[in-house]
N, CA, C and O atoms as CSV, one atom per row, in Angstrom:
chain,resi,resn,atom,element,x,y,z
A,1,MET,N,N,103.083,-127.020,-81.924
A,1,MET,CA,C,104.374,-127.620,-81.319
A,1,MET,C,C,104.853,-128.178,-82.809
A,1,MET,O,O,104.004,-128.699,-83.532
A,2,LYS,N,N,105.939,-128.085,-83.161
A,2,LYS,CA,C,106.723,-129.177,-83.782
A,2,LYS,C,C,106.768,-129.929,-83.386
A,2,LYS,O,O,107.002,-129.853,-82.180
A,3,PRO,N,N,106.531,-131.862,-84.209
A,3,PRO,CA,C,107.490,-132.826,-83.872
A,3,PRO,C,C,109.001,-132.729,-83.691
A,3,PRO,O,O,109.710,-132.013,-84.399
A,4,LEU,N,N,109.495,-133.577,-82.589
A,4,LEU,CA,C,110.647,-133.657,-82.687
A,4,LEU,C,C,111.407,-135.303,-83.255
A,4,LEU,O,O,111.232,-136.521,-83.236
A,5,LEU,N,N,112.445,-134.087,-83.787
A,5,LEU,CA,C,113.754,-135.620,-84.518
A,5,LEU,C,C,114.564,-135.976,-83.620
A,5,LEU,O,O,115.605,-135.348,-83.812
A,6,PHE,N,N,114.681,-136.799,-82.532
A,6,PHE,CA,C,115.439,-137.608,-82.018
A,6,PHE,C,C,116.788,-137.982,-82.977
A,6,PHE,O,O,116.597,-138.285,-84.154
A,7,ASP,N,N,117.848,-137.956,-82.545
A,7,ASP,CA,C,118.984,-137.886,-82.610
A,7,ASP,C,C,119.695,-139.128,-82.738
A,7,ASP,O,O,118.718,-139.829,-83.005
A,8,GLN,N,N,120.767,-140.007,-82.749
A,8,GLN,CA,C,121.588,-141.161,-82.746
A,8,GLN,C,C,121.922,-141.322,-81.442
A,8,GLN,O,O,121.796,-142.275,-80.672
A,9,ASN,N,N,122.551,-139.787,-81.273
A,9,ASN,CA,C,122.319,-140.642,-79.607
A,9,ASN,C,C,122.076,-140.371,-78.559
A,9,ASN,O,O,122.739,-139.856,-77.660
A,10,LEU,N,N,120.387,-140.960,-78.678
A,10,LEU,CA,C,119.197,-141.322,-77.600
A,10,LEU,C,C,118.307,-142.123,-78.529
A,10,LEU,O,O,118.018,-142.251,-79.719
A,11,SER,N,N,117.958,-142.722,-76.980
A,11,SER,CA,C,117.473,-144.263,-77.478
A,11,SER,C,C,115.287,-143.565,-78.540
A,11,SER,O,O,114.266,-142.939,-78.253
A,12,PRO,N,N,115.921,-144.332,-79.709
A,12,PRO,CA,C,114.572,-145.020,-80.388
A,12,PRO,C,C,113.338,-145.019,-79.466
A,12,PRO,O,O,112.281,-144.603,-79.940
A,13,ARG,N,N,113.383,-145.520,-77.974
A,13,ARG,CA,C,113.140,-145.993,-77.915
A,13,ARG,C,C,111.584,-144.564,-77.000
A,13,ARG,O,O,110.381,-144.636,-76.750
A,14,LEU,N,N,112.986,-143.223,-76.799
A,14,LEU,CA,C,111.928,-142.079,-76.758
A,14,LEU,C,C,110.755,-141.760,-77.530
A,14,LEU,O,O,109.906,-141.262,-76.790
A,15,VAL,N,N,110.406,-141.844,-78.623
A,15,VAL,CA,C,108.903,-141.772,-79.766
A,15,VAL,C,C,107.874,-142.040,-79.409
A,15,VAL,O,O,106.912,-141.308,-79.643
A,16,ASN,N,N,107.733,-143.670,-78.437
A,16,ASN,CA,C,106.961,-143.821,-78.153
A,16,ASN,C,C,106.796,-143.586,-77.059
A,16,ASN,O,O,105.591,-143.752,-76.870
A,17,ARG,N,N,107.482,-143.147,-75.735
A,17,ARG,CA,C,107.274,-142.946,-74.537
A,17,ARG,C,C,106.784,-141.803,-74.230
A,17,ARG,O,O,106.189,-141.659,-73.161
A,18,LEU,N,N,106.996,-140.459,-75.390
A,18,LEU,CA,C,106.485,-139.772,-75.168
A,18,LEU,C,C,105.668,-138.684,-76.383
A,18,LEU,O,O,105.704,-137.528,-76.803
A,19,ALA,N,N,104.879,-140.101,-76.584
A,19,ALA,CA,C,103.999,-139.882,-77.293
A,19,ALA,C,C,102.834,-139.372,-77.715
A,19,ALA,O,O,102.389,-139.011,-78.805
A,20,ASP,N,N,102.340,-139.433,-76.351
A,20,ASP,CA,C,101.138,-138.585,-75.596
A,20,ASP,C,C,101.453,-136.817,-75.644
A,20,ASP,O,O,100.525,-136.015,-75.745
A,21,LEU,N,N,102.919,-136.390,-75.552
A,21,LEU,CA,C,103.502,-134.400,-75.611
A,21,LEU,C,C,103.773,-134.586,-76.254
A,21,LEU,O,O,103.677,-133.627,-77.020
A,22,TYR,N,N,104.286,-135.559,-76.781
A,22,TYR,CA,C,105.337,-135.137,-78.390
A,22,TYR,C,C,104.764,-135.561,-79.086
A,22,TYR,O,O,105.298,-136.606,-79.460
A,23,PRO,N,N,103.357,-135.268,-79.846
A,23,PRO,CA,C,103.233,-136.427,-81.316
A,23,PRO,C,C,103.217,-136.345,-81.931
A,23,PRO,O,O,102.712,-135.224,-81.880
A,24,GLY,N,N,103.390,-136.610,-83.476
A,24,GLY,CA,C,104.800,-137.062,-84.357
A,24,GLY,C,C,105.637,-136.433,-84.765
A,24,GLY,O,O,105.873,-135.626,-85.664
A,25,SER,N,N,106.499,-137.369,-83.213
A,25,SER,CA,C,107.880,-137.510,-83.434
A,25,SER,C,C,108.705,-139.036,-83.662
A,25,SER,O,O,108.462,-140.128,-83.148
A,26,ILE,N,N,109.502,-138.733,-84.397
A,26,ILE,CA,C,110.019,-139.549,-85.357
A,26,ILE,C,C,111.779,-139.615,-84.287
A,26,ILE,O,O,112.248,-138.709,-83.598
A,27,HIS,N,N,112.493,-141.345,-84.598
A,27,HIS,CA,C,114.607,-141.226,-84.346
A,27,HIS,C,C,114.845,-140.900,-85.411
A,27,HIS,O,O,113.957,-140.930,-86.263
A,28,ILE,N,N,116.204,-140.456,-85.729
A,28,ILE,CA,C,116.881,-140.463,-87.626
A,28,ILE,C,C,116.790,-142.754,-87.784
A,28,ILE,O,O,117.243,-143.316,-88.781
A,29,ASP,N,N,116.334,-143.315,-86.946
A,29,ASP,CA,C,117.022,-144.204,-87.173
A,29,ASP,C,C,115.869,-145.010,-88.304
A,29,ASP,O,O,115.919,-145.556,-89.406
A,30,SER,N,N,115.094,-144.768,-87.510
A,30,SER,CA,C,113.224,-145.167,-88.785
A,30,SER,C,C,113.218,-144.256,-89.552
A,30,SER,O,O,112.187,-144.383,-90.212
A,31,LEU,N,N,114.010,-142.990,-90.024
A,31,LEU,CA,C,114.180,-142.308,-91.789
A,31,LEU,C,C,115.260,-142.479,-92.608
A,31,LEU,O,O,115.685,-141.539,-93.280
A,32,GLY,N,N,115.850,-143.771,-92.639
A,32,GLY,CA,C,117.432,-144.770,-92.370
A,32,GLY,C,C,118.036,-143.869,-92.049
A,32,GLY,O,O,118.898,-143.667,-92.904
A,33,LEU,N,N,118.126,-142.640,-90.679
A,33,LEU,CA,C,119.751,-141.489,-91.093
A,33,LEU,C,C,119.919,-141.528,-90.445
A,33,LEU,O,O,119.899,-140.490,-89.783
A,34,GLY,N,N,120.272,-142.711,-89.863
A,34,GLY,CA,C,120.608,-143.376,-88.625
A,34,GLY,C,C,122.430,-142.985,-88.849
A,34,GLY,O,O,122.732,-141.974,-88.215
A,35,ILE,N,N,123.579,-143.599,-89.600
A,35,ILE,CA,C,124.620,-142.839,-90.364
A,35,ILE,C,C,124.664,-141.903,-91.263
A,35,ILE,O,O,125.655,-141.819,-91.988
A,36,ALA,N,N,123.470,-140.915,-91.403
A,36,ALA,CA,C,123.980,-139.700,-91.958
A,36,ALA,C,C,124.807,-138.734,-91.176
A,36,ALA,O,O,125.224,-138.927,-90.033
A,37,GLY,N,N,125.035,-137.478,-92.051
A,37,GLY,CA,C,125.947,-136.547,-91.376
A,37,GLY,C,C,125.199,-134.788,-90.741
A,37,GLY,O,O,124.293,-134.055,-91.136
A,38,ASP,N,N,125.749,-134.767,-90.114
A,38,ASP,CA,C,124.776,-133.409,-89.098
A,38,ASP,C,C,123.631,-132.219,-89.703
A,38,ASP,O,O,122.609,-131.682,-89.277
A,39,ARG,N,N,124.878,-132.143,-91.570
A,39,ARG,CA,C,124.267,-130.845,-92.276
A,39,ARG,C,C,122.309,-131.860,-92.959
A,39,ARG,O,O,121.233,-131.263,-92.936
A,40,GLU,N,N,122.475,-133.349,-93.445
A,40,GLU,CA,C,121.839,-134.427,-93.636
A,40,GLU,C,C,120.293,-133.995,-93.073
A,40,GLU,O,O,119.249,-133.577,-93.573
A,41,ILE,N,N,120.894,-134.426,-91.456
A,41,ILE,CA,C,119.601,-134.726,-90.637
A,41,ILE,C,C,119.248,-132.851,-90.251
A,41,ILE,O,O,118.063,-132.695,-89.958
A,42,TRP,N,N,119.748,-132.059,-90.234
A,42,TRP,CA,C,119.385,-130.547,-90.675
A,42,TRP,C,C,118.327,-130.665,-91.665
A,42,TRP,O,O,117.100,-130.720,-91.578
A,43,GLU,N,N,119.348,-130.694,-92.861
A,43,GLU,CA,C,117.522,-130.502,-93.887
A,43,GLU,C,C,116.995,-131.401,-93.781
A,43,GLU,O,O,116.551,-130.964,-92.719
A,44,TYR,N,N,116.361,-132.757,-93.878
A,44,TYR,CA,C,115.222,-133.025,-93.541
A,44,TYR,C,C,114.421,-132.183,-92.220
A,44,TYR,O,O,113.246,-131.836,-92.095
A,45,ALA,N,N,115.427,-132.053,-91.461
A,45,ALA,CA,C,114.795,-131.172,-89.440
A,45,ALA,C,C,113.959,-129.866,-91.092
A,45,ALA,O,O,112.927,-129.896,-91.764
A,46,LYS,N,N,114.710,-129.308,-91.049
A,46,LYS,CA,C,113.769,-128.187,-92.136
A,46,LYS,C,C,112.908,-128.447,-92.446
A,46,LYS,O,O,111.800,-128.161,-91.993
A,47,ILE,N,N,113.371,-129.439,-93.837
A,47,ILE,CA,C,112.575,-129.652,-94.873
A,47,ILE,C,C,110.820,-129.994,-94.367
A,47,ILE,O,O,109.794,-129.641,-94.947
A,48,HIS,N,N,110.941,-130.643,-93.340
A,48,HIS,CA,C,110.023,-131.616,-92.931
A,48,HIS,C,C,109.369,-130.666,-91.619
A,48,HIS,O,O,108.141,-130.609,-91.558
A,49,SER,N,N,109.861,-130.219,-90.989
A,49,SER,CA,C,109.464,-129.488,-89.973
A,49,SER,C,C,109.437,-130.282,-88.046
A,49,SER,O,O,108.647,-130.414,-87.111
A,50,PHE,N,N,110.659,-130.552,-88.349
A,50,PHE,CA,C,111.133,-130.924,-87.201
A,50,PHE,C,C,112.080,-130.437,-86.175
A,50,PHE,O,O,113.167,-129.880,-86.327
A,51,THR,N,N,111.438,-130.764,-85.094
A,51,THR,CA,C,113.092,-129.641,-83.805
A,51,THR,C,C,113.640,-131.015,-83.195
A,51,THR,O,O,113.091,-131.670,-82.309
A,52,ILE,N,N,115.074,-131.374,-83.983
A,52,ILE,CA,C,115.635,-131.712,-83.893
A,52,ILE,C,C,116.374,-131.519,-81.781
A,52,ILE,O,O,116.667,-130.543,-81.090
A,53,VAL,N,N,116.372,-133.026,-81.540
A,53,VAL,CA,C,116.668,-133.374,-80.201
A,53,VAL,C,C,118.108,-134.078,-80.115
A,53,VAL,O,O,118.327,-135.022,-80.875
A,54,THR,N,N,119.336,-133.548,-78.998
A,54,THR,CA,C,120.464,-134.214,-79.338
A,54,THR,C,C,121.338,-133.978,-78.207
A,54,THR,O,O,120.976,-133.243,-77.289
A,55,LYS,N,N,121.976,-134.304,-78.211
A,55,LYS,CA,C,122.778,-134.750,-76.834
A,55,LYS,C,C,124.460,-133.910,-77.508
A,55,LYS,O,O,125.379,-133.537,-76.780
A,56,ASP,N,N,124.432,-133.826,-78.753
A,56,ASP,CA,C,125.776,-133.067,-79.760
A,56,ASP,C,C,125.956,-132.002,-80.149
A,56,ASP,O,O,125.379,-131.661,-81.181
A,57,SER,N,N,126.557,-131.366,-79.673
A,57,SER,CA,C,126.781,-129.409,-79.136
A,57,SER,C,C,126.501,-129.314,-81.023
A,57,SER,O,O,125.670,-128.430,-81.229
A,58,ASP,N,N,127.023,-130.048,-82.492
A,58,ASP,CA,C,127.999,-129.680,-83.416
A,58,ASP,C,C,126.180,-129.375,-84.232
A,58,ASP,O,O,126.116,-129.041,-85.415
A,59,PHE,N,N,124.918,-129.555,-83.400
A,59,PHE,CA,C,123.796,-128.853,-83.821
A,59,PHE,C,C,122.890,-127.211,-83.728
A,59,PHE,O,O,122.092,-126.485,-84.320
A,60,SER,N,N,123.962,-127.384,-82.181
A,60,SER,CA,C,123.835,-125.841,-82.053
A,60,SER,C,C,124.776,-125.306,-82.601
A,60,SER,O,O,124.735,-124.114,-82.294
A,61,GLU,N,N,125.363,-125.449,-83.053
A,61,GLU,CA,C,126.426,-124.307,-84.074
A,61,GLU,C,C,125.939,-123.878,-84.821
A,61,GLU,O,O,125.937,-122.658,-84.987
A,62,LEU,N,N,125.386,-124.628,-85.503
A,62,LEU,CA,C,124.849,-124.766,-87.123
A,62,LEU,C,C,123.444,-123.852,-86.505
A,62,LEU,O,O,122.920,-123.733,-87.612
A,63,VAL,N,N,123.024,-123.543,-86.102
A,63,VAL,CA,C,121.939,-122.659,-85.744
A,63,VAL,C,C,122.735,-121.232,-86.248
A,63,VAL,O,O,122.587,-120.475,-87.208
A,64,LEU,N,N,123.483,-121.270,-85.299
A,64,LEU,CA,C,124.422,-119.922,-85.339
A,64,LEU,C,C,125.241,-120.207,-87.278
A,64,LEU,O,O,125.083,-120.876,-88.299
A,65,PHE,N,N,125.464,-119.929,-87.124
A,65,PHE,CA,C,125.848,-120.722,-88.433
A,65,PHE,C,C,124.266,-120.648,-89.657
A,65,PHE,O,O,124.217,-120.044,-90.728
A,66,LEU,N,N,123.684,-121.083,-89.313
A,66,LEU,CA,C,122.882,-121.892,-91.239
A,66,LEU,C,C,121.531,-120.978,-90.111
A,66,LEU,O,O,120.532,-120.688,-90.769
A,67,GLY,N,N,121.457,-120.544,-88.561
A,67,GLY,CA,C,119.967,-119.930,-88.844
A,67,GLY,C,C,118.921,-121.095,-88.033
A,67,GLY,O,O,119.428,-122.114,-87.565
A,68,ILE,N,N,116.861,-120.739,-87.877
A,68,ILE,CA,C,116.734,-121.269,-87.656
A,68,ILE,C,C,115.466,-121.524,-89.272
A,68,ILE,O,O,116.080,-120.908,-90.143
A,69,PRO,N,N,114.961,-121.738,-89.534
A,69,PRO,CA,C,114.534,-123.102,-89.143
A,69,PRO,C,C,115.812,-124.505,-89.156
A,69,PRO,O,O,116.929,-124.040,-89.382
A,70,PRO,N,N,115.815,-125.065,-89.086
A,70,PRO,CA,C,115.066,-126.235,-87.750
A,70,PRO,C,C,115.789,-125.783,-85.962
A,70,PRO,O,O,116.996,-125.635,-85.768
A,71,LYS,N,N,114.560,-125.617,-84.710
A,71,LYS,CA,C,115.901,-125.584,-83.869
A,71,LYS,C,C,116.313,-126.754,-82.747
A,71,LYS,O,O,116.231,-127.970,-82.915
A,72,VAL,N,N,116.533,-126.422,-82.185
A,72,VAL,CA,C,117.415,-127.356,-81.885
A,72,VAL,C,C,117.043,-127.709,-80.197
A,72,VAL,O,O,117.157,-126.721,-79.471
A,73,ILE,N,N,116.674,-128.821,-79.598
A,73,ILE,CA,C,116.702,-128.958,-78.614
A,73,ILE,C,C,118.181,-129.228,-77.546
A,73,ILE,O,O,117.790,-130.298,-77.079
A,74,TRP,N,N,119.458,-129.020,-76.912
A,74,TRP,CA,C,120.513,-129.104,-76.305
A,74,TRP,C,C,120.670,-130.077,-75.701
A,74,TRP,O,O,121.898,-130.107,-75.770
A,75,ILE,N,N,120.286,-131.345,-74.869
A,75,ILE,CA,C,120.647,-132.455,-73.916
A,75,ILE,C,C,121.798,-131.809,-72.887
A,75,ILE,O,O,122.880,-132.032,-73.428
A,76,ARG,N,N,121.936,-131.345,-72.062
A,76,ARG,CA,C,123.570,-131.482,-71.720
A,76,ARG,C,C,123.822,-132.422,-70.522
A,76,ARG,O,O,124.330,-132.231,-69.417
A,77,ARG,N,N,123.362,-133.356,-71.044
A,77,ARG,CA,C,123.690,-133.733,-69.563
A,77,ARG,C,C,124.671,-135.373,-70.048
A,77,ARG,O,O,124.770,-135.677,-71.237
A,78,GLY,N,N,125.256,-136.187,-69.014
A,78,GLY,CA,C,126.633,-136.863,-69.392
A,78,GLY,C,C,125.474,-137.702,-69.364
A,78,GLY,O,O,124.263,-137.516,-69.241
A,79,ASN,N,N,126.531,-139.074,-69.577
A,79,ASN,CA,C,126.116,-140.421,-69.010
A,79,ASN,C,C,124.560,-140.529,-68.239
A,79,ASN,O,O,124.601,-140.703,-67.021
A,80,CYS,N,N,123.219,-140.437,-68.878
A,80,CYS,CA,C,122.322,-140.471,-67.763
A,80,CYS,C,C,121.035,-141.990,-69.034
A,80,CYS,O,O,120.749,-142.326,-70.183
A,81,SER,N,N,120.918,-142.129,-68.324
A,81,SER,CA,C,119.412,-143.577,-68.646
A,81,SER,C,C,118.747,-142.771,-69.607
A,81,SER,O,O,119.160,-141.617,-69.717
A,82,THR,N,N,117.448,-143.275,-70.598
A,82,THR,CA,C,116.840,-143.595,-71.076
A,82,THR,C,C,115.773,-142.296,-70.587
A,82,THR,O,O,115.268,-141.335,-71.166
A,83,ASN,N,N,115.731,-143.027,-68.742
A,83,ASN,CA,C,114.331,-142.998,-68.388
A,83,ASN,C,C,114.732,-141.430,-67.872
A,83,ASN,O,O,113.711,-140.772,-67.671
A,84,ALA,N,N,115.996,-140.679,-67.611
A,84,ALA,CA,C,116.132,-139.417,-67.014
A,84,ALA,C,C,116.023,-138.639,-68.184
A,84,ALA,O,O,115.447,-137.551,-68.159
A,85,ILE,N,N,116.765,-139.326,-69.694
A,85,ILE,CA,C,116.217,-138.661,-70.525
A,85,ILE,C,C,114.331,-137.790,-70.399
A,85,ILE,O,O,113.768,-136.806,-69.920
A,86,GLU,N,N,114.144,-138.656,-70.968
A,86,GLU,CA,C,112.170,-139.425,-70.484
A,86,GLU,C,C,111.752,-138.314,-69.576
A,86,GLU,O,O,111.186,-137.291,-69.960
A,87,THR,N,N,112.048,-138.573,-68.444
A,87,THR,CA,C,111.946,-137.089,-67.418
A,87,THR,C,C,111.910,-135.591,-67.624
A,87,THR,O,O,111.006,-134.836,-67.267
A,88,LEU,N,N,113.109,-135.252,-68.299
A,88,LEU,CA,C,113.686,-134.541,-68.838
A,88,LEU,C,C,112.496,-133.465,-69.785
A,88,LEU,O,O,111.998,-132.349,-69.638
A,89,LEU,N,N,112.436,-134.637,-70.836
A,89,LEU,CA,C,111.541,-133.577,-71.471
A,89,LEU,C,C,110.403,-133.511,-71.186
A,89,LEU,O,O,109.900,-132.397,-71.330
A,90,LYS,N,N,109.448,-134.705,-70.637
A,90,LYS,CA,C,107.813,-134.620,-70.227
A,90,LYS,C,C,108.198,-133.444,-69.250
A,90,LYS,O,O,108.086,-132.491,-70.021
A,91,ASP,N,N,108.655,-132.806,-67.803
A,91,ASP,CA,C,109.232,-132.363,-66.445
A,91,ASP,C,C,109.310,-130.788,-67.654
A,91,ASP,O,O,108.479,-129.887,-67.537
A,92,ASN,N,N,110.304,-130.746,-68.599
A,92,ASN,CA,C,110.238,-129.706,-69.274
A,92,ASN,C,C,109.251,-129.161,-70.618
A,92,ASN,O,O,109.558,-128.167,-71.276
A,93,HIS,N,N,108.436,-129.717,-70.798
A,93,HIS,CA,C,106.609,-130.012,-71.801
A,93,HIS,C,C,106.867,-128.240,-71.848
A,93,HIS,O,O,107.622,-127.770,-72.699
A,94,THR,N,N,106.277,-127.506,-71.015
A,94,THR,CA,C,105.549,-126.090,-71.189
A,94,THR,C,C,106.965,-125.318,-71.809
A,94,THR,O,O,107.133,-124.628,-72.815
A,95,ALA,N,N,108.070,-125.856,-70.515
A,95,ALA,CA,C,109.054,-124.698,-71.584
A,95,ALA,C,C,109.900,-125.023,-72.838
A,95,ALA,O,O,110.838,-124.352,-73.269
A,96,ILE,N,N,109.150,-126.751,-73.600
A,96,ILE,CA,C,109.640,-126.844,-75.065
A,96,ILE,C,C,108.566,-126.397,-75.683
A,96,ILE,O,O,108.871,-125.872,-76.754
A,97,ALA,N,N,107.109,-126.380,-75.392
A,97,ALA,CA,C,106.345,-125.623,-76.169
A,97,ALA,C,C,106.542,-124.207,-76.417
A,97,ALA,O,O,106.333,-123.600,-77.468
A,98,ALA,N,N,107.003,-123.731,-75.233
A,98,ALA,CA,C,107.119,-121.807,-75.441
A,98,ALA,C,C,108.289,-122.163,-76.090
A,98,ALA,O,O,107.947,-122.353,-77.258
A,99,PHE,N,N,109.706,-122.396,-75.965
A,99,PHE,CA,C,110.479,-122.721,-76.848
A,99,PHE,C,C,109.983,-122.355,-78.568
A,99,PHE,O,O,110.192,-121.336,-79.225
A,100,CYS,N,N,109.269,-123.615,-78.942
A,100,CYS,CA,C,109.003,-124.007,-80.313
A,100,CYS,C,C,107.882,-122.911,-81.202
A,100,CYS,O,O,107.565,-122.884,-82.391
A,101,ASN,N,N,107.583,-122.290,-80.341
A,101,ASN,CA,C,106.661,-121.042,-80.615
A,101,ASN,C,C,107.200,-119.747,-80.789
A,101,ASN,O,O,106.517,-118.869,-81.315
A,102,ASP,N,N,108.447,-119.521,-80.372
A,102,ASP,CA,C,108.902,-118.588,-80.144
A,102,ASP,C,C,110.330,-118.727,-81.773
A,102,ASP,O,O,111.211,-119.509,-82.132
A,103,PRO,N,N,109.544,-117.036,-82.375
A,103,PRO,CA,C,110.411,-117.231,-83.691
A,103,PRO,C,C,111.582,-116.771,-83.851
A,103,PRO,O,O,112.242,-116.853,-84.887
A,104,GLU,N,N,112.160,-115.855,-82.033
A,104,GLU,CA,C,113.495,-115.591,-82.307
A,104,GLU,C,C,114.584,-116.739,-81.496
A,104,GLU,O,O,115.765,-116.402,-81.407
A,105,SER,N,N,114.077,-118.309,-80.824
A,105,SER,CA,C,114.568,-118.716,-79.966
A,105,SER,C,C,115.289,-119.352,-81.284
A,105,SER,O,O,114.918,-118.678,-82.244
A,106,GLY,N,N,116.119,-120.322,-81.678
A,106,GLY,CA,C,116.938,-121.117,-82.215
A,106,GLY,C,C,117.870,-122.265,-81.153
A,106,GLY,O,O,118.080,-123.402,-81.578
A,107,VAL,N,N,118.332,-121.886,-79.911
A,107,VAL,CA,C,118.649,-123.281,-78.691
A,107,VAL,C,C,118.030,-122.951,-77.972
A,107,VAL,O,O,117.852,-121.781,-77.633
A,108,LEU,N,N,117.250,-124.471,-77.304
A,108,LEU,CA,C,116.773,-124.398,-76.220
A,108,LEU,C,C,118.238,-125.519,-74.853
A,108,LEU,O,O,117.915,-126.652,-74.496
A,109,THR,N,N,118.966,-125.194,-74.595
A,109,THR,CA,C,119.493,-126.187,-73.440
A,109,THR,C,C,118.920,-126.528,-72.197
A,109,THR,O,O,118.581,-125.790,-71.272
A,110,LEU,N,N,118.865,-127.723,-72.308
A,110,LEU,CA,C,118.311,-128.284,-71.119
A,110,LEU,C,C,119.051,-129.136,-70.418
A,110,LEU,O,O,119.781,-129.965,-70.961
A,111,PHE,N,N,118.871,-128.946,-68.564
A,111,PHE,CA,C,120.740,-129.475,-68.193
A,111,PHE,C,C,120.162,-130.116,-67.099
A,111,PHE,O,O,120.865,-130.747,-66.310
């Protein structure tokens, strides 16, 4: 499974909290991409083989326009805690692994 690249709209704390299930994952802030545009983040993920995790619909639209890679995990929850996002990603680990290994899928939507 490719490591995850957490977008600005998600807590950087997720990297450490999920390190056992998603090793090598990183938050865009730690890369100096905190104020970067979506295309710059997209290109970074593509070049460095990350799967983008976001609450932003723009990345799922980029999949339609640009194709894969990278793949996108789109979290479709309103305002919620970091604990809720952590639980969602833990509970869906098997589905995320299958998604990452499926050459045809570009967006995994989690509710």
